[in-house]
C-alpha positions, 0 to 999 in steps of 0.5 A: 500500500502507498499512503499520500497526503493531498495538498491544496494550492496553499500547500495545506493537507486536505486529505489522506489516501491509501492507494494500491499504486504509485501516484505522480502528481504535484499535489500528492505527497508520499507518506510512510504511514496513514497519518490523519494528524497531518490534516490541516497542516502545511507542507513546506520544503519537505516538512509539515508545520502547524498553521496558525 
């Protein structure tokens, strides 16, 4: 299984997916685990950060 975070145009995580194959898309970030705690966080240069 492959886990992805989907980010919007502001790099905010709006969804987490468990998929059966590799996805190549600018708005899909490959994850190591299915981690719903990333929802609402910003992806910035390879790191997740809280949005204030």
